[in-house]
Each structure stands twice: as C-alpha cells, then as structure tokens.
N, C-alpha and C positions, 0 to 999 in steps of 0.2 A: 464637579467632581475631582478636580485637580487639588483642591484644599491647600493652596499656597499660604493662606492666612494673612495676606496683605490688606484685603479689604473685607471686613467683617460687619454685620449688623450691630448697631449700637441700642437701639430701643427695644422694647418689649414686643411692639407691634412688629418691627421688623424681623426679630427673631421667629415669632409665631408665623409670620408670612413665609420665612425661609423653610420651617419645617412643613408647612402645607404644600409649599411649591416644590420642595426637594422630593417630597414622596412620589408626586406624579413626574416631575421633571427627570429623576433617576430612572424611573421605570420607562419613560419614554425614551430616554437616551439608550438604554440596554436594547429596546425594541429597534432603535435605529441602527445600532451596531449589528444586531443580528440580520436586520434586512440588508445591510451592506454586505454581510459575508454571504448571504443568499444570492446577491447581485454578482459578487465576485465568482461563485461557483457557476451560476448561469452564463456569465461572460466566458469563462474557461470552456463549458460545455458547448458554447455556440462556435468558439474558435476551433475546438476539436473536430466538430462535426463539419465546418467549413474546409478544414484542411483535409479531412477524409473525403469529402465529396469532390475536392479539387484532384486529389490523387486518383479518385476512380475516373473522373472525366479524362484525365491524362491517360490512363491505362485503357480507355475505351469501354469500359464496363458499365459506365453510366451515360445515357444519351444527353446531348448538349441541351435538348430542349426540356429537360427536367427542371420543375420548379421546386423550390424548397418547401413551400406551404400548400402544395397541391394535394398531397395525399393526406397528410396529418397536420394538426394545428401545431403552433409554435411551442407549446407546452409539451404536447405529446412527443414532438420530434426531439426535443432536447431532454427527454425522460432518460433515454438509454445512453446518453453521452455524459453522464455526471463524472467529473475527474475523480481519480483516487485522493484519499486523504494525504498521501505522500506528495503528490503533486501540488496540492493546495499549500501544503506546509512549505514546500520548496519555493513557490511562487510568493507567498506572503512573507517568508523570511527574506528573500532577496528584496522584495519592494520595501520592507521595514529598514533593511540596511541601506538601501539607496537613499531612502527618504531622510534616515537619520544623518547620513554623511553629507546631504545637501542642506539640511537644517543647520547642522553644527558649522558648516563653512560660512553660512549667514550669521549666526551668532558669534562666531569668532571674529569676523570682520566688523560687526556693528556693535557688540557689547563688549569686546575686547577681552573675552574669555580665552582660555587655552582650548585646544581643539578637544583634549580629553575631558575637560570640564563641560564642554559643549554636547560632547556625546553622552556624558552622564546626565546632563540636564535634559536631553531629549528622550532618554530611556525613562527617567523619573516623571516626565511630563506626559509622555505617551502612554505610559502604564498607569496614569492617574494616581501615582503616589503622592507626589506633591510635598516634598519635605519642606519647601520654602527657603533653603539655603541659598539657591540660585533661581532669581526670577527675571523674566525678561521685560522690556519695555519700562523700566523704572527711572529712567533718566528723564531730566526736564525737557530735552530737545535732542532730536536725532536728525541726521540728515535724510531726507526724503521720509519723514516720519510716517506719513500715510501709506506709503508703499510698504514701508517695513511693518507696520501693524496688519496690513492685509496679508503679506507673506507669512506673518507669525501666526495669524489665524488660520490660514490654511494649512500650514504646516501642522499644528496642533491638532486640527481637526481630522487630517488624513493619518497622521501618525496615531492618534488614539483609536480610530476605526480599524487601522492595520494590526496594531499591537492587540487589541481586543480580539479581533478575528483569529489572530495567531495564537493566544492564549486558549481559545476555544478548541482550535485544532490540536494544540498541544494536550488538552485535556483529554480529548478522544484517543490520542495514541498512548497516553498513560492509562487509560482504561482498558485499551487492547492489551497492553503489556501485563496488567494485573490479570486479565482473563486468561491470557496464555500462561502465567505462572500458576494460576489457580488449576488449569487443567493438567499442567505438568505435575503438580502436587497430588491431584486426584488419582492421575495414573500411577504414581508411585505408591499411594496409599492402596489403590486397588490390588496391588500384587500381595499385600498381607492382610487385607480386609475384603469382605465379600462385596459383590456389587450392590449398588444402591437398590436396584429392582428385583435382585434376587431373594426369594423368601427365606426367612430365617427359622429353621426347625429347632424345637427345643429337645435336648436330650434329657428326657424326665420320664414320669411314669405314663404319660400320655402317649408319647413317640419314642419309647427307649432306644437309644443307640443309633437314631437316624443319621445325626451328624457323622458318627463314626463309621457307619456302613457307607455313607457317601464318600468320606475319605478314603476309605479302603477301596472302593471302586475306582476312585479317580487313580489310586496307586497300582490297580491291576490286581489287587489280593481279593480272595473270596470272601464276601461279608459272612456267608454262612458257616465258615471256619471258626468263627469266634463262639465262645461260650455264651449261650443265650442268657445264663443267670447272670454272668458278669456284664453282659450288654445291657440288661434291664436295670442295673444298678444306677442311681442317680447320685450325682456329686452332691456334697453337703452345701455348697455355694449356689447351687441351681435353685430356682424358684419357679412355681407353676402358678398359673392364674386360677382363681376360684371357678371361673366359667369352665375352663378345660377340665378342671377336676370333677365337677359335678356333672359335666357332659359324659365323661368317660365312666363315671361310677353311677350312671343313672339306672342301669339294669340291676347292678349290684345292690343298689338301695332299695328298690322295689323288691327283690328276692328277700333282703334282710327283714323288710317290714312284714312281709307275708310269713315268712319263718317265725318271727317274734309273735304275730297274732296267733298263729297255730299253736306254738307251744305254750302261749299263755292260756289259751282256751282248752288245753288238754288234748289237742289233736296233732301230736308230733308226726312229722313226715315218717314213713315207713322205711325202715332199714332192713338189710339182709340179716339172715340168722347168725352168720359168723360175727358180724359187728356186735350183736347182742351178748354173744359169749365172751367178747373181749372186755365187756364191762364198761364200755364208753357210751352206752345209751342211757337215756334218762335225764333229767334235769329241767329245768323250766326257764324260758326266755333265752337270754344270750347264753348261759352256761349249757342249755340244751342243744343250741346250735353249735357251740364248740364241740361237745361230746359227739354230736353227729359227724362233724367234719373230721375229728381224729378217728372215729370209727371208720370212715371212708378211706382215710390215708392208711390206717393200720391194716385195713382189708386188702388194699392194693399190694401191700408188702408180703 
C-alpha cells in the first residue's frame, strides 16, 4: 500500500498475481486497521473503567470484594465506557507524534537524512502515500542491519495503523462539523421558510385566502375583516391540481349535468313569476341555465 515503486513485477504473470493478491490484500489490510482502532477504543474503555472503579474503592462506595466480571460479561461491562471521539483523537494524535519523532531519530542517525526530511518520510510512509523520493533500507550494508530492518518494519506497521485510525477519527469529526453547519443553515432558513412538517395550504379556488388568514391570525388581526371577494381571488401565478379542482366542483358538475338534461328534454326548472317578467327565462341547454341564473340574480336585486 505504500507504493514506493522501487520493486515492481516485470512479467505478465507477476502483474496478474499482483492484481489478484492486491484485491484481497488491501481489503484485509483495511480490516486489520479497523480492528486496530476497535482494540484501541476497547483498551481506552478498559482503562477508564478501571480508573473509575479504583476511585470508587478509595471513596468507599464500592466494596473491596467486588469482582469485575461477576455481574456482567467483559463486553457488556465495557459497553458504557466508550471514550469520546475527542479523547480518541487526542490519544491517537499524541501517539502518532511520539512515534514519528522516534522513527525520525532512527532514520536521521542511520540513513543520514535531515530531521525534517525524516519527519516528512514518516508522514508520507505512515499515510501510505509513498512518493518514493525518500526510501529507507536502500544501502548495501548497515550497522546492525537486522535490528534496523526489524525496527523499520515495526515503526512502519504501527505508524500506518495509527495514522489510518487517526484519519478515521478526523473523518468523523468532519462529518459532525458538516452536520452542525447544516443544522445552523436549516435553522436560519426556517425563519423565512415554513417548517418541513407543516402542511402547505394553497391560496386558490379550493381554499381561498387560507394562507392570508393564517398570516393575519399570527399578526393578531381579524381575518373576517378582509373582503371575502378579494380573499377569494387567486393570483395568476398560482396553480391548482386537477384532483383538487374536480373534488371541489363535483357537486357543481352534477347539478350542471342535471340542468342540461332537463333543459334539453324540455323540462326546465321552475322559476318565480318575477323572473319570467324580466325576460331572462327560456332557452335550451347552457343558454337556458345562464338565463335562469341571470333571472335569479336580477330577482334578488
């Protein structure tokens, strides 16, 4: 996973084996890193629980004959002692810095690099970037070569595990920061926009003026003081669904069909004598319905 590029396969069979092996090898390595992080968290939980029990024993709140595994199993007893993500970040950061400083001191004395270059090599190697500009163990012979290679292997293994775990914790913190920013933005947008769960009423022919009445009620004004005719008007940009339109006009459509059928068959609905004197009666179909409606309105006047 370091990809220094110093040793590469040259044959077709070697390249094919590298692809197949790398597919399972990288997946197994990631699994190993995740298990390493889980063991670190379990170790921290065990230390926190042990320190708490020791403090309780000193204060006399916990009997001296208490056994740690008597009431609960080891997994259940550690479930409530998981450390905070900030504690894990602090501990992993300190361990990574300490490990990088120790490894840089070894590389400076053995490889002859500057200390800053050694720190740079530790970060590039531990983060599995592997540029290849600085590579350890490239000389023909070293003093205590076997011990140096063993130390190099241990430093790289622990460093990669530590930095990978640190990257996971940092990604969790980044996610928490992004969620916090989104909550802040949603709170600011909620001041000018309705709540997500609040029903949005349409100000149209189905429910005319409902949004205006709700706004007037929130301001303390009397919604009945508004003109009903102005309230019932619908803006030109507002649309209503066909389902709401047919649902609201279901009765009107039924009456219209009935009146059309009666007038077409010569049985217009009866009107009062005053309406016939006005000259609005008569007609067939829609014209008859319009005449009857005009007759009713003129009679009311």
